C-alpha positions as CSV (number, residue, x, y, z in Angstrom):
1,L,-24.9,13.9,-20.4
2,S,-22.8,15.0,-23.0
3,T,-26.1,16.0,-24.6
4,A,-26.7,18.5,-21.9
5,W,-23.4,19.6,-21.8
6,R,-23.6,20.5,-25.3
7,N,-27.1,22.3,-25.1
8,I,-25.7,24.5,-22.4
9,A,-22.2,25.2,-24.0
10,L,-24.2,26.2,-27.3
11,R,-26.2,28.9,-25.0
12,G,-22.9,30.6,-24.1
13,G,-22.5,32.7,-20.8
14,N,-20.7,31.4,-18.0
15,R,-22.5,28.2,-17.7
16,G,-21.8,27.7,-21.0
17,A,-18.2,28.0,-20.8
18,A,-17.8,26.0,-18.0
19,A,-20.0,23.1,-19.8
20,D,-17.4,23.5,-22.7
21,R,-14.4,23.0,-20.4
22,D,-16.4,19.7,-19.2
23,L,-16.7,18.3,-22.5
24,D,-13.1,19.1,-23.4
25,A,-12.1,17.2,-19.9
26,M,-14.2,14.3,-20.6
27,I,-12.5,14.1,-24.3
28,Q,-9.0,14.4,-22.6
29,L,-9.9,11.6,-20.1
30,F,-11.2,9.1,-22.6
31,D,-8.2,9.8,-24.6
32,S,-6.1,9.2,-21.6
33,A,-8.1,5.8,-20.9
34,Q,-7.3,4.8,-24.6
35,R,-3.6,5.5,-23.8
36,F,-3.2,3.8,-20.7
37,T,-4.9,0.7,-21.7
38,E,-2.6,0.3,-24.7
39,R,0.2,0.6,-22.6
40,F,-1.5,-1.7,-19.5
41,P,-4.0,-4.1,-21.0
42,Y,-5.1,-6.0,-18.4
43,S,-5.0,-2.9,-15.9
44,K,-7.8,-2.5,-13.3
45,P,-9.7,0.6,-13.5
46,S,-8.3,1.7,-9.9
47,A,-4.9,1.8,-11.7
48,F,-6.3,4.3,-14.4
49,L,-7.8,6.5,-11.5
50,D,-4.4,6.0,-9.6
51,E,-2.2,7.4,-12.6
52,I,-4.6,10.3,-13.3
53,A,-4.9,11.3,-9.7
54,R,-0.8,11.2,-9.7
55,E,-0.6,13.5,-13.0
56,S,0.0,17.3,-12.0
57,I,0.2,18.2,-15.8
58,V,-2.0,16.6,-18.7
59,G,-0.3,13.9,-20.1
60,D,1.0,14.6,-23.9
61,L,-1.0,13.6,-26.6
62,I,-0.1,11.0,-29.4
63,T,-1.3,13.3,-32.2
64,S,0.4,16.2,-33.4
65,Q,-0.8,19.6,-31.9
66,G,-0.4,23.2,-33.7
67,V,1.5,25.6,-31.8
68,R,-0.4,29.0,-31.2
69,P,1.8,32.1,-30.6
70,D,-0.9,33.6,-28.5
71,V,-1.4,31.5,-25.6
72,V,0.2,30.7,-22.4
73,E,2.0,27.2,-22.8
74,I,2.2,25.0,-19.6
75,L,4.9,22.6,-20.0
76,T,7.3,20.5,-17.8
77,V,11.0,21.6,-18.0
78,H,11.7,18.5,-20.1
79,S,9.3,19.4,-22.8
80,A,10.5,23.1,-22.8
81,K,14.0,22.0,-23.9
82,G,15.4,23.6,-26.7
83,R,12.7,27.0,-26.6
84,Q,12.7,30.3,-25.3
85,W,9.8,32.7,-24.8
86,E,9.9,36.5,-23.8
87,L,8.6,35.9,-20.4
88,V,8.8,32.4,-18.4
89,A,7.4,31.7,-14.8
90,V,8.5,28.9,-13.0
91,A,6.2,28.2,-10.3
92,G,5.9,26.1,-7.2
93,L,9.6,26.2,-5.9
94,Q,8.5,24.5,-2.8
95,E,10.8,22.5,-0.6
96,G,10.4,18.8,-1.1
97,V,9.0,19.5,-4.5
98,W,11.5,21.3,-6.4
99,P,14.4,19.8,-5.5
100,N,12.6,16.6,-5.4
101,L,15.6,14.4,-3.6
102,R,13.1,11.2,-3.4
103,Q,14.9,8.5,-4.5
104,R,13.4,7.2,-8.2
105,S,14.5,3.7,-9.3
106,S,13.5,1.7,-12.6
107,L,12.3,-1.9,-12.3
108,L,15.6,-3.4,-12.9
109,G,17.8,-1.0,-10.7
110,S,19.6,0.0,-13.8
111,E,20.7,3.4,-12.1
112,R,22.6,1.2,-9.4
113,L,24.2,-0.7,-12.1
114,V,25.8,2.6,-13.5
115,E,26.7,3.7,-10.2
116,R,28.5,0.8,-9.5
117,E,30.3,0.3,-12.9
118,R,31.6,4.0,-12.0
119,H,32.7,3.9,-8.4
120,G,33.2,0.1,-8.2
121,D,32.2,-2.4,-5.4
122,L,31.0,-0.2,-2.8
123,A,28.5,-0.7,-0.2
124,R,24.9,-0.2,-0.6
125,V,24.9,3.1,1.7
126,E,27.8,4.4,-0.1
127,L,25.8,3.8,-3.5
128,D,22.8,5.6,-2.0
129,V,24.9,8.5,-0.8
130,I,26.3,9.0,-4.4
131,A,22.9,8.5,-6.0
132,A,21.4,10.9,-3.8
133,S,24.2,13.5,-4.6
134,A,23.5,12.9,-8.3
135,L,19.9,13.1,-7.9
136,A,20.7,16.5,-6.7
137,E,22.9,17.5,-9.5
138,D,19.9,16.5,-12.2
139,E,17.6,18.7,-10.0
140,R,19.8,21.7,-10.2
141,R,20.4,21.3,-13.9
142,L,16.6,21.3,-14.4
143,L,16.4,24.1,-12.5
144,H,18.9,25.8,-14.8
145,V,17.0,24.5,-17.9
146,A,13.8,26.3,-16.8
147,V,15.5,29.8,-15.9
148,T,17.1,29.9,-19.2
149,R,14.2,29.8,-21.0
150,A,13.4,33.5,-20.6
151,R,14.8,36.0,-23.1
152,Q,13.4,39.0,-21.1
153,G,11.6,37.9,-17.9
154,L,11.5,35.5,-15.5
155,I,8.9,34.9,-12.4
156,V,9.9,32.4,-10.0
157,T,7.2,31.7,-7.3
158,A,6.8,29.9,-4.0
159,V,4.4,29.7,-1.1
160,Q,5.2,30.4,2.5
161,R,2.6,29.0,5.1
162,E,2.3,26.6,8.1
163,D,3.1,23.6,6.3
164,D,4.9,24.7,3.3
165,E,8.2,26.7,2.9
166,P,10.0,27.7,-0.2
167,S,12.7,25.3,-1.1
168,A,16.5,26.5,-1.1
169,Y,16.3,26.8,-5.0
170,F,14.0,30.0,-4.3
171,E,16.4,31.4,-1.5
172,E,19.2,30.9,-4.0
173,L,17.6,32.9,-6.9
174,D,16.4,35.6,-4.6
175,T,19.8,36.1,-3.4
176,N,21.6,35.9,-6.8
177,S,18.9,37.4,-9.1
178,G,19.9,41.2,-8.3
179,V,16.4,41.9,-7.5
180,E,16.3,44.3,-4.8
181,E,13.1,43.0,-2.8
182,P,10.9,40.0,-3.7
183,I,7.4,40.7,-4.1
184,I,5.6,39.2,-1.0
185,T,1.5,39.3,-1.6
186,E,-0.5,38.0,1.5
187,V,-3.3,35.9,-0.1
188,P,-6.7,36.1,2.4
189,R,-8.8,33.3,2.6
190,P,-11.2,33.2,-0.4
191,L,-14.8,34.3,0.3
192,T,-16.2,30.7,0.6
193,T,-18.6,29.2,2.6
194,S,-16.1,26.5,3.5
195,A,-13.2,29.1,4.1
196,L,-15.8,31.3,6.6
197,V,-16.6,28.5,8.4
198,A,-12.7,27.2,8.6
199,T,-11.8,31.0,9.9
200,L,-14.6,31.1,12.5
201,R,-13.6,27.8,14.1
202,Q,-10.2,29.0,14.1
203,N,-11.3,32.0,16.1
204,L,-13.4,29.9,18.5
205,T,-10.2,29.3,20.8
206,G,-9.2,33.1,20.5
207,E,-10.6,36.6,21.7
208,Q,-13.3,36.4,19.2
209,S,-14.9,33.4,20.3
210,A,-18.0,34.6,21.4
211,E,-18.9,36.5,18.2
212,S,-17.5,33.6,16.1
213,A,-19.4,31.1,17.8
214,G,-22.5,33.3,17.0
215,I,-21.9,33.3,13.6
216,L,-21.5,29.8,13.5
217,K,-24.5,29.3,15.1
218,T,-26.7,31.6,12.4
219,L,-25.0,29.3,9.6
220,A,-25.9,26.5,11.2
221,Q,-30.0,27.4,11.8
222,S,-29.4,28.3,7.7
223,H,-28.3,25.1,7.4
224,I,-24.8,25.5,6.4
225,Y,-23.8,21.7,7.2
226,S,-20.5,22.6,7.8
227,A,-21.2,25.2,10.6
228,D,-22.8,22.6,12.8
229,P,-20.7,21.5,15.8
230,T,-22.6,17.9,15.4
231,N,-20.9,17.5,11.6
232,W,-17.5,18.4,12.8
233,T,-15.3,15.4,12.4
234,G,-13.9,14.5,15.5
235,S,-15.9,16.2,18.0
236,L,-18.8,13.6,18.3
237,P,-18.6,11.2,20.8
238,I,-17.9,7.6,20.4
239,S,-20.8,6.0,18.3
240,S,-20.7,3.0,20.4
241,T,-18.9,1.6,23.5
242,E,-20.4,-1.8,23.1
243,S,-17.8,-4.9,23.1
244,V,-17.6,-6.2,19.3
245,V,-18.6,-9.8,20.6
246,N,-21.0,-10.4,23.4
247,A,-19.7,-11.8,26.5
248,S,-21.9,-14.7,26.1
249,E,-20.8,-15.6,22.5
250,S,-17.9,-17.2,21.1
251,V,-15.2,-15.1,19.3
252,P,-13.8,-16.5,15.6
253,V,-10.2,-16.2,15.7
254,S,-7.8,-17.6,12.6
255,P,-4.4,-18.9,13.4
256,S,-3.2,-15.9,11.0
257,G,-5.1,-13.5,12.7
258,A,-4.0,-14.3,16.4
259,E,-0.6,-13.7,15.1
260,T,-1.5,-10.5,13.4
261,F,-3.9,-9.3,16.8
262,T,-0.5,-9.8,19.0
263,E,1.7,-7.5,16.4
264,C,-1.2,-5.1,16.2
265,G,-4.8,-4.7,17.4
266,V,-5.9,-1.9,15.0
267,K,-4.4,-3.5,12.1
268,W,-5.9,-6.6,12.8
269,F,-9.4,-5.0,13.3
270,L,-9.2,-2.8,10.1
271,E,-7.8,-5.6,7.8
272,K,-10.5,-8.0,9.2
273,N,-13.4,-5.2,8.3
274,G,-12.5,-4.7,4.5
275,G,-9.0,-2.7,5.3
276,T,-7.2,-4.9,2.5
277,N,-6.0,-4.1,-1.2
278,G,-7.7,-7.6,-2.4
279,D,-5.4,-10.7,-3.3
280,S,-2.4,-9.6,-4.9
281,S,-0.4,-11.6,-7.6
282,A,1.7,-12.7,-5.1
283,Q,-1.0,-14.0,-3.1
284,I,-2.6,-15.9,-6.4
285,L,0.5,-17.2,-7.0
286,G,1.1,-18.8,-3.2
287,S,-2.5,-20.0,-3.5
288,A,-1.5,-21.8,-6.8
289,I,1.7,-23.1,-5.2
290,H,-0.6,-24.8,-2.1
291,E,-2.9,-26.3,-4.7
292,F,-0.1,-27.9,-6.8
293,A,1.5,-29.2,-3.0
294,R,-2.0,-30.8,-2.6
295,I,-2.1,-32.5,-5.6
296,K,1.4,-34.2,-4.8
297,V,-0.2,-35.5,-1.7
298,E,-3.6,-36.7,-3.5
299,E,-1.6,-37.8,-6.6
300,P,1.6,-39.6,-5.3
301,D,2.4,-41.2,-8.5
302,I,2.6,-37.8,-10.6
303,S,6.1,-37.0,-11.7
304,D,7.7,-33.7,-10.8
305,N,8.1,-32.7,-14.6
306,D,4.4,-33.6,-14.8
307,L,3.4,-31.1,-12.0
308,I,5.4,-28.2,-13.6
309,A,4.0,-29.1,-16.9
310,K,0.4,-28.5,-14.8
311,L,1.5,-25.2,-13.8
312,Q,2.6,-24.2,-17.0
313,S,-0.5,-24.9,-19.0
314,A,-2.6,-22.7,-16.1
315,W,-0.2,-19.8,-15.8
316,S,-2.6,-18.0,-18.0
317,L,-5.2,-18.3,-15.4
318,I,-3.0,-17.4,-12.5
319,D,-1.2,-14.0,-14.2
320,P,-3.3,-13.3,-17.5
321,T,-0.8,-10.5,-18.6
322,D,1.6,-11.0,-21.2
323,G,5.5,-10.0,-21.6
324,W,8.8,-10.7,-19.7
325,V,7.3,-9.5,-16.4
326,S,4.7,-12.4,-16.7
327,T,7.8,-15.0,-17.8
328,S,9.8,-14.3,-15.0
329,S,7.3,-14.6,-12.5
330,L,6.6,-18.4,-14.2
331,K,10.1,-19.1,-14.1
332,R,10.0,-18.1,-10.2
333,A,6.9,-20.3,-9.9
334,V,8.6,-23.2,-11.4
335,K,11.6,-22.5,-8.9
336,M,9.1,-22.9,-6.0
337,L,7.5,-26.0,-7.4
338,E,11.1,-27.6,-7.6
339,R,12.1,-26.8,-4.2
340,F,8.9,-28.1,-3.0
341,A,9.6,-31.3,-4.8
342,R,13.1,-31.3,-3.1
343,Y,11.3,-31.0,0.0
344,H,8.8,-33.7,-0.4
345,A,11.5,-36.1,-1.7
346,A,13.6,-35.6,1.3
347,T,11.3,-36.0,4.2
348,K,11.6,-39.1,6.1
349,R,8.2,-39.0,7.7
350,E,4.9,-40.4,6.1
351,V,2.4,-37.6,4.4
352,V,-1.1,-37.8,6.5
353,G,-3.0,-35.1,4.3
354,A,-2.5,-31.5,2.9
355,E,-5.2,-29.1,3.0
356,L,-7.1,-30.3,6.4
357,N,-9.1,-28.2,8.0
358,F,-10.0,-28.2,11.8
359,T,-12.1,-26.2,14.3
360,I,-11.1,-26.4,18.1
361,Q,-12.5,-24.2,21.1
362,V,-10.2,-22.8,23.8
363,G,-12.2,-20.7,26.2
364,R,-14.4,-18.1,24.2
365,A,-12.0,-18.6,21.0
366,Q,-13.3,-20.7,18.3
367,I,-10.2,-21.3,16.1
368,R,-10.8,-22.5,12.3
369,G,-8.2,-22.9,10.1
370,N,-6.2,-24.9,7.5
371,V,-3.0,-26.8,7.7
372,D,-0.6,-27.0,4.6
373,R,0.4,-30.7,5.3
374,I,0.7,-33.1,8.6
375,E,3.4,-35.6,8.3
376,V,3.7,-38.6,10.9
377,D,7.0,-40.5,12.2
378,S,7.6,-44.2,12.5
379,D,6.4,-43.5,16.6
380,G,3.0,-42.1,15.5
381,N,4.0,-38.4,16.4
382,Y,2.3,-35.9,13.9
383,Y,4.5,-32.8,12.6
384,V,2.9,-29.7,11.2
385,I,4.2,-28.2,8.1
386,D,3.1,-24.7,6.8
387,F,4.3,-23.7,3.2
388,K,5.2,-20.2,2.8
389,T,5.9,-18.7,-0.7
390,G,6.6,-15.1,0.6
391,K,10.1,-13.4,0.7
392,N,10.3,-12.5,4.1
393,I,11.9,-15.0,6.5
394,I,11.2,-15.1,10.2
395,T,14.4,-15.5,12.7
396,K,14.7,-19.4,14.3
397,N,13.9,-17.4,17.8
398,E,10.9,-15.8,16.2
399,A,9.7,-19.4,14.7
400,L,9.7,-20.7,18.4
401,E,7.3,-18.4,19.2
402,N,5.3,-18.1,16.3
403,L,1.6,-18.2,17.3
404,Q,0.0,-19.6,14.0
405,L,2.1,-22.5,14.5
406,A,1.3,-23.0,18.0
407,C,-2.3,-22.9,16.8
408,Y,-1.6,-25.6,14.3
409,Q,0.0,-27.8,17.0
410,L,-2.7,-27.2,19.5
411,A,-5.0,-28.5,16.8
412,V,-3.2,-31.9,16.3
413,A,-3.4,-32.0,20.3
414,L,-7.3,-31.6,20.9
415,D,-7.9,-33.6,17.5
416,G,-9.9,-30.8,16.0
417,F,-9.4,-32.1,12.3
418,E,-12.4,-32.9,10.3
419,Q,-9.8,-36.0,8.9
420,K,-9.3,-37.6,12.6
421,L,-5.6,-38.3,13.9
422,A,-5.1,-41.4,15.3
423,G,-2.7,-40.8,18.7
424,S,-3.3,-36.8,18.2
425,K,0.2,-36.3,19.7
426,S,2.3,-33.5,18.1
427,T,6.1,-33.1,18.2
428,G,6.7,-30.0,16.6
429,A,5.8,-27.9,13.6
430,E,8.0,-26.3,10.8
431,L,8.0,-23.3,8.1
432,V,9.0,-24.4,4.8
433,Y,10.2,-21.0,2.7
434,L,9.9,-22.3,-1.3
435,A,10.9,-18.5,-2.5
436,K,14.0,-18.7,-1.0
437,D,16.8,-18.9,-3.6
438,S,19.3,-21.6,-2.3
439,V,20.2,-25.1,-2.8
440,K,18.8,-26.5,0.3
441,V,15.3,-25.4,1.3
442,T,15.1,-23.0,4.0
443,T,12.9,-24.1,7.1
444,R,12.2,-22.9,10.5
445,Q,11.6,-24.9,13.2
446,Q,9.0,-24.9,16.2
447,F,9.5,-27.5,19.0
448,I,6.7,-29.1,21.0
449,I,4.3,-26.6,22.5
450,D,3.3,-25.9,26.0
451,E,-0.6,-26.6,25.6
452,E,-1.7,-24.7,28.7
453,A,0.4,-21.7,27.9
454,V,-0.7,-21.8,24.1
455,K,-4.5,-21.9,25.3
456,A,-3.9,-19.1,27.8
457,K,-2.4,-16.8,25.3
458,I,-5.3,-17.6,22.8
459,E,-8.2,-17.1,25.5
460,E,-6.4,-13.5,26.1
461,I,-6.4,-12.9,22.3
462,A,-9.8,-13.8,22.2
463,E,-11.1,-11.3,25.1
464,G,-9.1,-8.6,23.0
465,M,-10.6,-9.7,19.4
466,G,-14.1,-9.2,21.2
467,A,-13.5,-6.4,23.0
468,A,-14.8,-2.9,22.5
469,T,-11.5,-1.0,21.8
470,F,-8.1,-2.0,20.1
471,Q,-4.4,-0.9,20.5
472,A,-2.2,0.4,18.0
473,K,1.5,-1.0,18.4
474,V,4.7,0.5,16.6
475,N,6.5,-2.2,15.4
476,E,8.8,-2.7,12.1
477,M,5.8,-3.8,9.7
478,C,4.4,0.1,10.1
479,E,6.1,1.1,7.0
480,K,4.2,-1.3,4.9
481,C,1.1,-1.4,6.8
482,V,-2.0,-1.2,4.3
483,V,-3.8,0.7,6.8
484,K,-1.6,3.3,8.2
485,A,-3.6,6.1,6.9
486,C,-6.0,5.3,9.6
487,C,-4.0,4.6,12.9
488,P,-4.3,6.9,15.4
489,I,-0.4,6.6,15.9
490,Q,1.0,7.5,12.6
491,N,0.8,11.3,11.2
492,E,-1.4,9.9,8.5
493,G,-4.2,8.4,10.8
494,R,-3.9,10.9,14.0
495,A,-7.5,12.1,14.6
496,V,-8.5,15.5,13.3
497,I,-9.2,16.8,16.8
498,E,-7.1,15.8,19.7
């Protein structure tokens, strides 16, 4: 590709100029990639692409660059400090862009420490108000720096359209600038195929609908893809109304999936079919802690110190990065193992096994899962333990209704484990939170379930999982949902045509 671009560039003309720009852009891209890998040596390519996508202005080069007086310089306000020009243009004073009042915080939250030091022991809400006020002052100072870079002339621009408007700063400068009337320029749509088709589609609902429809038809017959109504996103019929699973077939259900489905059917369906970010570092750490918990059960003579030593020796496989972040994560992991050790030593029940697989059939639902640990008391009754390494802790009332734990208890009652249990009577289940920083290990208990009620709930969920439609539900987890952009009840995921 580089050879082809070079040859085209040497020929000159419009194509040559375009090829020359492409070569420059590619060189800049490689420079950016080199700087990024020096800063974040173990990052994935997707992280670099995200960084590039977020940039509004090309990143600074490490090497010094010569200053040419006969060119237009495009700079950030910070880069322009201490310099002046005859004419300066401040572009894009849009609402939400400048001033940008979205809170920015550092990794260690040092700005909160500064505000607390300045203003004493205030509530978090009060500190947030103070921080927002300070941010507004910073944005105004930046604007002052920008407009004072000009010796003779200053141009300030903003755009007014349906989904965008000038910021308060633009209005303020307009009022106090001494300019009698701002220059307003109506910009027509560019004369491109996509712009023409967009205009014609807008006119379909107005007085010119017949004429616009005729032009669109002509364009479609000329093989203009976007002019053909059959290619318009949102206008086509549903591709299939058939159920995901045939009515005569079993529906695979996981205990965690059942819990997710009750929260939001759309989230469950999209995540099940690839709508996830992959395993995060927290998930990898959680899997590692569960593995060490299994080792403790299978090797009861291993000491707590030896278990921690195993974790430390294997840490490079869990987190391959270096530096204080990795060190902090290791300390957190060691704390979790220590809490597990305290829980293990304090339990009065006998441990039957760890990481036990089960399969049970409830109506159409075929439930497959894995239980972290099963314990048995002196009366031969079984107790299910589920270790949690996340920071979110549910309430005691939520634990009583937790469907994941209920599925585990039902598996005990129906003797669905590969490792058969004598008696198979469940007396309850428990969530054990290993990440909670407290002297006493935090737990949430679920009492003996009503088997018939749980079966009925699971059968209902299985019917929903195998259906043709899935319902989106608003809940407290929507803000952090990874498939929010595809959700029909969120602004980001609404249909193009409704």
